[in-house]
N, C-alpha and C positions, 0 to 999 in steps of 0.2 A: 313465616315463624324461622328464629337460626335456632339450632340444636346446638350444643356447647359439645367441644372432641376433648376427649382425657390424653394430655399426648402419655406415652409413658416411657419412661428416662431409661436406659439401660442401662443394671449396675457396672460399678466399675468392677472390674477386673483385679486384686492384686498378684501377681504376678512377685516372689521369689525369686528374689537376685541372688545365685550363684559362683560363690567369691572363684574367682578366676585363673588361678598357682601362676603363679611369677613367667612368662616368658624365655626361653632362652635365645640370647641374645647373642649370636655367633660370633658379627663380628667382634663384642666385646668381651674375645675371649681370648687373655694372653697366652700364647704357645709359647711351649718348652722348645728352648732352645734347636733347631732341625727336622722342627716338626710340620706339615706340609697340612693345607685343609683342601678341599675339593667339596663344593656343594654343590648336588647335585638336584633334581625337581623332586626327590621319594629323600633323599637324605640326606648325610654330613662326612664328609670321611677324614679321619687323621690319622698322617703317616710318613712312620719313618722307618728304615730301613725295612723289619723286616715288616715287625710293629705296628698294628691297626687297628680301629677305634671308627666305628663304624656309630652313630648317630640315627636311628629311624625312632621322634616324635621325642619319646622321651626317656629310652629305653642305648641303651649306650651297645651294643655287638663287641669283642675280646678274640684278635686272636688268638695269645697270650695271655691267661688269664690271670695274675697275678695271686702272691698271700695277700703282699701287705694291701688288699683294696678290701680283706675281712672276705666274713658270710658277706654282702649286696652281691658278691657275683653268683653267679649258678653257671655249672660247667653243665655244660650238653654234654649226654655217653655218645658213644659212639655209633649205637644207634637212629639217636634221632640227628645229630649226624648225615651220615649219610641217606636217611627213608626225607629228609627236611631241605638237601640241598647246600648245605648251608659253609661247605667249600671248605675254604681254611676256620673260616669264623668258631669257635673250640667255649665259647659265654658267651652269655647275656648280666647287664647289671640293668633290672630295671628302676624306673622311678628316679631316673635327674632331676634331682630339683628346679635349679634355678640354674643363672650361669654361674658364680660362683663354684658351684657345687659338680658343673661342668670341669670351672678352672678346675679345685684342686682333686680331681680325679684325673684329668689329663694328666696334671704335675709326676702326679703317682706314679701314672704306669707309662713314662715315659719320660722317669726316672736315668 
């Protein structure tokens, strides 16, 4: 006598797809005149004379924060600079949105 076996079906998991942030494409950035771009494993540096901007993820560290960038720039205190061994970095601009935003920031910073 054959017995019927019930097969259990696995419920389908519904996964919400998180909207990804637009990528920052360094190769698509049109750099201001005289600005050099150096890419390492963890960061991309933009350099002209004594000014330097270092892009780490979506944060842009600046050696000479300027007023034209407004409230987006967070300046580090002397204690933080010394404690965290930041060297010449004086402030950070967190939350660079995309390639176009980075290009506008660099154009303003290296004016």
